[in-house]
Residue frames as a rotation matrix with the C-alpha (Angstrom) as fourth column:
MET 1
-0.822 0.031 0.568 11.93
0.568 0.103 0.817 -15.14
-0.033 0.994 -0.102 -92.12
ALA 2
-0.663 0.617 -0.424 9.48
-0.470 -0.784 -0.405 -12.46
-0.582 -0.069 0.810 -93.24
GLU 3
0.043 0.748 0.662 6.16
0.395 0.596 -0.699 -13.60
-0.917 0.292 -0.270 -94.70
LEU 4
-0.850 -0.352 -0.391 6.10
-0.250 -0.384 0.889 -13.38
-0.463 0.854 0.238 -98.50
SER 5
0.276 0.954 0.114 2.97
-0.129 0.155 -0.980 -13.07
-0.953 0.256 0.165 -100.67
VAL 6
-0.816 -0.523 -0.245 3.20
-0.339 0.091 0.936 -14.61
-0.468 0.847 -0.251 -104.14
LEU 7
0.406 0.836 -0.370 1.02
-0.855 0.203 -0.478 -15.74
-0.324 0.510 0.797 -106.99
VAL 8
-0.399 -0.535 0.744 1.62
-0.300 0.843 0.446 -19.49
-0.866 -0.045 -0.497 -107.46
VAL 9
0.347 0.375 -0.860 1.50
-0.938 0.128 -0.323 -20.97
-0.011 0.918 0.396 -110.95
THR 10
0.248 -0.244 0.938 1.62
-0.209 0.932 0.297 -24.77
-0.946 -0.270 0.180 -111.27
PHE 11
0.250 -0.269 -0.930 3.38
-0.968 -0.079 -0.238 -26.47
-0.010 0.960 -0.280 -114.19
ARG 12
0.975 -0.033 0.221 4.38
0.039 0.999 -0.023 -29.85
-0.220 0.031 0.975 -115.53
ASP 13
0.323 -0.942 -0.095 8.08
-0.893 -0.336 0.300 -30.69
-0.314 -0.012 -0.949 -115.42
ILE 14
0.541 -0.144 -0.829 9.94
-0.521 0.716 -0.465 -33.31
0.660 0.684 0.312 -117.46
PHE 15
-0.581 -0.813 -0.045 12.33
-0.424 0.350 -0.836 -34.14
0.695 -0.466 -0.548 -114.61
GLN 16
-0.422 0.550 0.721 9.42
-0.809 0.130 -0.573 -34.67
-0.409 -0.825 0.390 -112.26
SER 17
0.624 0.682 -0.381 7.83
-0.781 0.536 -0.319 -36.97
-0.014 0.497 0.868 -114.85
GLU 18
0.052 -0.696 -0.716 11.05
-0.399 0.643 -0.654 -39.01
0.916 0.320 -0.244 -115.08
ALA 19
-0.824 -0.351 0.444 11.18
-0.524 0.174 -0.834 -39.30
0.215 -0.920 -0.327 -111.27
GLN 20
0.027 0.936 0.351 7.53
-0.914 0.165 -0.372 -40.35
-0.406 -0.311 0.860 -111.26
GLU 21
0.532 0.110 -0.839 8.31
-0.629 0.716 -0.304 -43.16
0.567 0.690 0.450 -113.69
ALA 22
-0.511 -0.794 -0.330 10.91
-0.263 0.510 -0.819 -44.45
0.818 -0.332 -0.469 -111.23
GLY 23
-0.341 0.477 -0.810 8.28
0.805 0.593 0.011 -44.42
0.485 -0.649 -0.586 -108.48
ARG 24
0.218 0.553 0.804 5.85
0.038 -0.828 0.559 -41.97
0.975 -0.091 -0.201 -106.96
TYR 25
0.972 0.186 -0.141 6.83
0.130 0.067 0.989 -43.04
0.193 -0.980 0.041 -103.46
GLY 26
0.267 -0.959 -0.092 10.54
0.932 0.282 -0.227 -42.43
0.244 -0.025 0.969 -104.02
GLU 27
0.139 -0.369 -0.919 12.73
0.614 -0.696 0.373 -39.64
-0.777 -0.616 0.130 -102.72
GLU 28
-0.842 -0.472 0.262 13.50
0.478 -0.427 0.768 -38.39
-0.250 0.772 0.585 -106.28
TYR 29
-0.232 0.854 0.466 9.82
0.714 -0.176 0.677 -37.77
0.660 0.490 -0.569 -106.96
ARG 30
0.565 0.429 -0.705 9.39
0.814 -0.428 0.393 -35.95
-0.133 -0.796 -0.591 -103.65
LYS 31
-0.281 -0.763 -0.581 12.42
0.536 -0.628 0.565 -33.73
-0.796 -0.153 0.586 -104.34
ALA 32
-0.910 -0.072 0.408 11.12
0.406 -0.342 0.847 -32.89
0.079 0.937 0.340 -107.84
SER 33
-0.219 0.956 0.197 7.52
0.597 -0.029 0.802 -32.34
0.772 0.293 -0.564 -106.68
ALA 34
0.603 0.407 -0.686 7.48
0.798 -0.304 0.521 -30.87
0.004 -0.861 -0.508 -103.16
LEU 35
-0.491 -0.870 -0.048 9.09
0.824 -0.482 0.298 -27.66
-0.282 0.107 0.953 -104.41
ILE 36
0.785 0.612 -0.096 8.38
0.534 -0.747 -0.397 -23.97
-0.314 0.260 -0.913 -104.93
LEU 37
-0.192 -0.862 0.469 10.60
0.977 -0.213 0.008 -21.92
0.093 0.460 0.883 -107.24
LEU 38
0.616 0.387 -0.686 11.03
0.588 -0.805 0.073 -18.30
-0.524 -0.449 -0.724 -106.14
ASP 39
0.720 -0.377 0.582 12.39
0.186 -0.703 -0.686 -15.13
0.668 0.603 -0.436 -107.71
ARG 40
-0.147 -0.891 -0.428 15.85
0.797 0.150 -0.586 -14.42
0.586 -0.428 0.688 -106.29
GLY 41
-0.688 -0.097 0.719 14.87
-0.145 -0.953 -0.267 -10.91
0.711 -0.288 0.641 -105.16
ASP 42
0.378 0.897 0.229 11.71
-0.557 0.022 0.830 -12.16
0.740 -0.441 0.508 -103.44
ALA 43
0.623 -0.207 -0.754 13.67
0.511 0.838 0.193 -14.91
0.592 -0.506 0.628 -101.68
ASP 44
-0.484 -0.875 0.017 16.38
0.603 -0.348 -0.718 -12.47
0.634 -0.337 0.696 -100.56
ARG 45
-0.447 0.370 0.814 13.85
-0.478 -0.868 0.132 -9.95
0.756 -0.330 0.565 -99.18
ALA 46
0.631 0.770 0.099 12.03
-0.533 0.336 0.777 -12.67
0.564 -0.543 0.622 -97.24
GLY 47
-0.085 -0.758 0.647 15.24
-0.985 0.163 0.062 -14.31
-0.152 -0.632 -0.760 -96.00
ILE 48
0.818 0.398 0.415 14.48
-0.315 0.914 -0.257 -17.62
-0.481 0.079 0.873 -97.75
LYS 49
-0.255 -0.965 -0.055 17.52
-0.741 0.159 0.652 -19.74
-0.621 0.207 -0.756 -98.57
ASP 50
0.040 0.175 -0.984 17.70
-0.871 0.489 0.052 -22.15
0.490 0.855 0.171 -101.51
GLY 51
-0.450 -0.180 -0.874 16.69
-0.018 0.981 -0.193 -25.60
0.893 -0.071 -0.445 -100.28
SER 52
-0.965 0.087 0.248 15.05
-0.257 -0.115 -0.960 -24.43
-0.055 -0.989 0.134 -97.06
ALA 53
-0.552 0.828 -0.101 11.66
0.804 0.560 0.198 -25.77
0.220 0.029 -0.975 -96.00
VAL 54
-0.936 0.345 0.075 8.78
-0.352 -0.926 -0.136 -23.24
0.023 -0.154 0.988 -96.15
THR 55
-0.400 0.902 0.162 5.06
0.604 0.393 -0.693 -23.37
-0.689 -0.179 -0.702 -95.44
VAL 56
-0.970 0.239 0.047 2.97
-0.101 -0.570 0.815 -22.27
0.222 0.786 0.577 -98.43
ALA 57
-0.552 0.823 -0.134 -0.61
0.535 0.226 -0.814 -21.32
-0.640 -0.521 -0.565 -97.53
SER 58
-0.857 0.454 0.244 -3.60
-0.036 -0.524 0.851 -20.32
0.514 0.720 0.466 -99.60
ASP 59
-0.331 0.821 0.466 -7.28
-0.944 -0.298 -0.145 -19.89
0.020 -0.487 0.873 -98.70
ALA 60
0.486 0.562 -0.669 -7.77
-0.623 0.760 0.185 -23.56
0.612 0.327 0.720 -99.63
GLY 61
0.958 -0.201 -0.205 -4.99
0.284 0.771 0.571 -25.11
0.043 -0.605 0.795 -97.51
SER 62
0.535 -0.843 0.049 -1.27
-0.842 -0.527 0.117 -25.25
-0.073 -0.104 -0.992 -96.72
VAL 63
0.943 -0.322 -0.089 1.70
0.296 0.929 -0.220 -27.46
0.153 0.181 0.971 -97.31
VAL 64
0.503 -0.854 -0.133 5.38
-0.390 -0.362 0.847 -27.58
-0.771 -0.374 -0.515 -96.41
VAL 65
0.905 -0.287 0.313 7.77
0.416 0.452 -0.789 -27.79
0.085 0.845 0.529 -99.39
ASN 66
-0.010 -0.965 -0.261 11.37
0.769 -0.174 0.615 -26.96
-0.639 -0.195 0.744 -100.19
ALA 67
0.782 0.208 -0.587 12.18
-0.101 -0.888 -0.449 -23.57
-0.615 0.410 -0.674 -101.66
GLY 68
0.059 -0.768 0.638 14.25
0.950 0.240 0.201 -23.24
-0.307 0.594 0.744 -104.78
VAL 69
0.223 -0.064 -0.973 15.73
-0.043 -0.998 0.055 -19.91
-0.974 0.030 -0.226 -105.88
ASP 70
0.597 0.138 0.790 15.32
0.736 0.297 -0.608 -19.42
-0.319 0.945 0.075 -109.63
GLN 71
-0.491 -0.852 -0.182 17.89
0.636 -0.493 0.593 -17.54
-0.595 0.176 0.784 -111.72
GLU 72
-0.570 0.378 0.729 15.23
0.598 -0.417 0.684 -16.15
0.563 0.826 0.011 -114.06
PRO 73
-0.978 0.203 -0.038 13.50
-0.122 -0.718 -0.686 -13.03
-0.166 -0.666 0.727 -112.71
HIS 74
-0.367 0.930 -0.008 9.77
0.311 0.131 0.941 -13.32
0.877 0.343 -0.337 -111.97
PRO 75
-0.983 -0.089 0.159 9.04
-0.107 -0.426 -0.898 -11.05
0.147 -0.900 0.409 -108.98
GLY 76
-0.460 0.842 0.280 5.83
-0.828 -0.294 -0.478 -11.79
-0.320 -0.452 0.833 -107.15
VAL 77
0.589 0.595 -0.547 5.29
-0.759 0.639 -0.123 -15.08
0.276 0.488 0.828 -109.01
ALA 78
-0.365 -0.658 0.659 6.32
-0.769 0.612 0.184 -18.51
-0.524 -0.439 -0.730 -107.75
PHE 79
0.069 0.317 -0.946 6.19
-0.843 0.525 0.114 -21.80
0.533 0.790 0.304 -109.63
MET 80
-0.237 -0.075 0.969 5.27
-0.704 0.700 -0.119 -25.25
-0.669 -0.710 -0.219 -108.30
PRO 81
-0.911 -0.041 -0.410 5.24
-0.325 0.684 0.653 -28.54
0.253 0.728 -0.637 -110.17
ASN 82
0.118 0.993 -0.013 1.74
-0.879 0.110 0.464 -29.96
0.462 -0.043 0.886 -110.48
SER 83
-0.639 -0.413 -0.649 1.69
-0.021 0.853 -0.522 -32.57
0.769 -0.320 -0.553 -107.73
PRO 84
0.213 0.712 -0.669 -0.13
0.741 0.329 0.586 -33.71
0.637 -0.620 -0.458 -104.58
TRP 85
-0.424 -0.433 -0.795 1.83
0.854 -0.482 -0.193 -31.02
-0.300 -0.761 0.575 -102.68
SER 86
-0.999 0.049 -0.016 0.73
-0.051 -0.939 0.339 -28.11
0.002 0.340 0.941 -104.89
ASN 87
-0.394 0.914 -0.097 -2.81
0.228 0.199 0.953 -29.50
0.890 0.353 -0.287 -105.02
GLN 88
-0.272 0.262 -0.926 -3.11
0.962 0.087 -0.258 -28.73
0.013 -0.961 -0.276 -101.29
LEU 89
-0.770 -0.106 -0.629 -3.31
0.205 -0.975 -0.087 -25.05
-0.604 -0.195 0.773 -102.29
VAL 90
-0.911 0.412 0.023 -6.03
-0.064 -0.197 0.978 -25.48
0.407 0.890 0.205 -104.96
SER 91
-0.568 0.796 0.210 -9.59
-0.632 -0.259 -0.730 -24.49
-0.527 -0.547 0.650 -104.06
GLY 92
-0.666 0.441 0.601 -12.45
0.531 0.847 -0.034 -26.83
-0.524 0.297 -0.798 -104.91
ARG 93
0.255 0.752 -0.608 -14.34
-0.007 -0.628 -0.779 -23.84
-0.967 0.203 -0.155 -106.28
VAL 94
-0.453 -0.350 0.820 -14.68
0.798 0.250 0.548 -23.75
-0.397 0.903 0.166 -110.05
GLY 95
-0.564 0.213 -0.798 -15.39
-0.329 -0.944 -0.019 -20.90
-0.757 0.251 0.603 -112.46
PRO 96
0.344 0.769 -0.539 -17.33
-0.786 -0.079 -0.613 -20.86
-0.514 0.635 0.577 -115.71
SER 97
-0.133 -0.493 -0.860 -14.90
-0.879 0.460 -0.127 -23.40
0.458 0.739 -0.494 -117.21
LYS 98
0.852 0.516 0.090 -15.76
-0.477 0.694 0.539 -25.89
0.216 -0.502 0.837 -114.44
ILE 99
0.371 -0.829 -0.419 -12.03
0.523 0.559 -0.644 -26.43
0.768 0.020 0.640 -113.81
PRO 100
0.754 -0.183 -0.631 -10.27
0.563 -0.316 0.764 -25.58
-0.339 -0.931 -0.135 -110.51
GLU 101
0.899 -0.427 0.095 -7.76
-0.335 -0.812 -0.478 -22.73
0.281 0.398 -0.873 -110.68
PHE 102
0.703 -0.709 -0.051 -4.25
0.673 0.640 0.371 -24.17
-0.230 -0.295 0.927 -110.97
LYS 103
0.058 -0.734 0.677 -2.51
0.885 -0.276 -0.375 -21.17
0.463 0.621 0.633 -112.55
ARG 104
-0.283 -0.142 0.949 -3.28
-0.112 -0.977 -0.179 -18.23
0.953 -0.157 0.261 -110.26
ILE 105
0.451 0.379 -0.808 -3.16
0.691 0.425 0.585 -19.24
0.565 -0.822 -0.070 -106.61
GLU 106
0.301 -0.312 0.901 -2.72
-0.482 -0.865 -0.139 -16.40
0.823 -0.392 -0.411 -104.15
ALA 107
0.622 -0.175 -0.763 -0.41
0.561 0.779 0.279 -17.73
0.546 -0.602 0.583 -101.45
ARG 108
0.677 -0.451 0.582 1.75
-0.683 -0.680 0.268 -16.73
0.275 -0.579 -0.768 -98.50
LEU 109
0.323 -0.660 -0.678 5.09
0.320 0.750 -0.578 -18.24
0.891 -0.030 0.454 -97.59
SER 110
0.621 -0.171 0.765 6.38
-0.734 -0.469 0.491 -18.43
0.275 -0.866 -0.417 -94.03
SER 111
-0.481 -0.830 0.284 8.81
-0.875 0.436 -0.209 -20.45
0.050 -0.349 -0.936 -91.93
ALA 112
-0.390 0.306 -0.869 8.14
-0.221 0.885 0.411 -24.15
0.894 0.352 -0.277 -92.15
SER 113
0.185 0.570 0.801 5.66
-0.959 -0.073 0.273 -25.45
0.214 -0.818 0.533 -89.59
GLY 114
0.551 -0.050 0.833 7.09
-0.315 0.912 0.263 -28.95
-0.773 -0.407 0.486 -89.86
PRO 115
-0.518 -0.810 0.274 8.93
-0.062 0.355 0.933 -31.26
-0.853 0.466 -0.234 -92.26
VAL 116
-0.292 0.362 -0.885 8.24
-0.955 -0.058 0.291 -31.82
0.054 0.930 0.363 -95.93
LEU 117
0.198 0.468 0.861 5.95
-0.569 0.770 -0.287 -34.84
-0.798 -0.433 0.419 -95.81
LYS 118
-0.916 -0.323 0.238 6.51
-0.055 0.689 0.723 -38.00
-0.397 0.649 -0.649 -97.82
ILE 119
-0.671 0.681 -0.294 3.74
-0.560 -0.206 0.802 -38.59
0.485 0.703 0.519 -100.35
GLU 120
-0.345 0.565 -0.749 2.19
0.462 0.797 0.388 -41.41
0.817 -0.212 -0.536 -98.30
GLU 121
-0.635 0.085 -0.768 2.06
0.720 -0.293 -0.629 -39.13
-0.278 -0.952 0.125 -95.22
LEU 122
-0.901 0.294 -0.318 0.53
-0.367 -0.908 0.200 -36.33
-0.230 0.297 0.927 -97.28
LEU 123
-0.525 0.722 -0.451 -2.12
-0.353 0.297 0.887 -38.60
0.774 0.625 0.099 -98.78
LEU 124
-0.449 0.334 -0.829 -2.92
0.760 0.630 -0.158 -40.19
0.469 -0.701 -0.537 -95.41
GLY 125
-0.819 0.108 -0.564 -3.54
0.304 -0.752 -0.585 -36.69
-0.487 -0.650 0.583 -94.02
ILE 126
-0.757 0.579 -0.304 -5.96
-0.622 -0.496 0.606 -35.98
0.200 0.647 0.736 -96.88
VAL 127
-0.383 0.615 -0.690 -7.87
0.088 0.768 0.635 -39.24
0.920 0.182 -0.348 -96.34
GLN 128
-0.419 0.164 -0.893 -8.07
0.885 0.294 -0.361 -38.75
0.203 -0.942 -0.269 -92.56
GLY 129
0.445 0.620 0.647 -9.16
0.528 -0.765 0.369 -35.13
0.723 0.177 -0.667 -93.03
């Protein structure tokens, strides 16, 4: 797989919210949340298959999530549901608004460095540093 540079935009998703209501520690929530949606052309050029695990890295951190290939064109832009997984990419730095940047995260995608973690594994890693 070739490395792919994208601009990540986080968003809220109704299906993720429904899965969260059923339980944040459940498999449905992980499937709806540990996800990055890619432009079909970007995915094809990088050799990324729909459903494959990828490492997404920014200057703030990295995380392994599943890739989804979107039918709507949005070259160079990838979308991630707002979740503990996407939050791994968000810098603690704030601008004049005093809010971290959730909508314009410069990131790189590469072959997965491990499995997509369950939420409890992800949070334990954060706590343990």
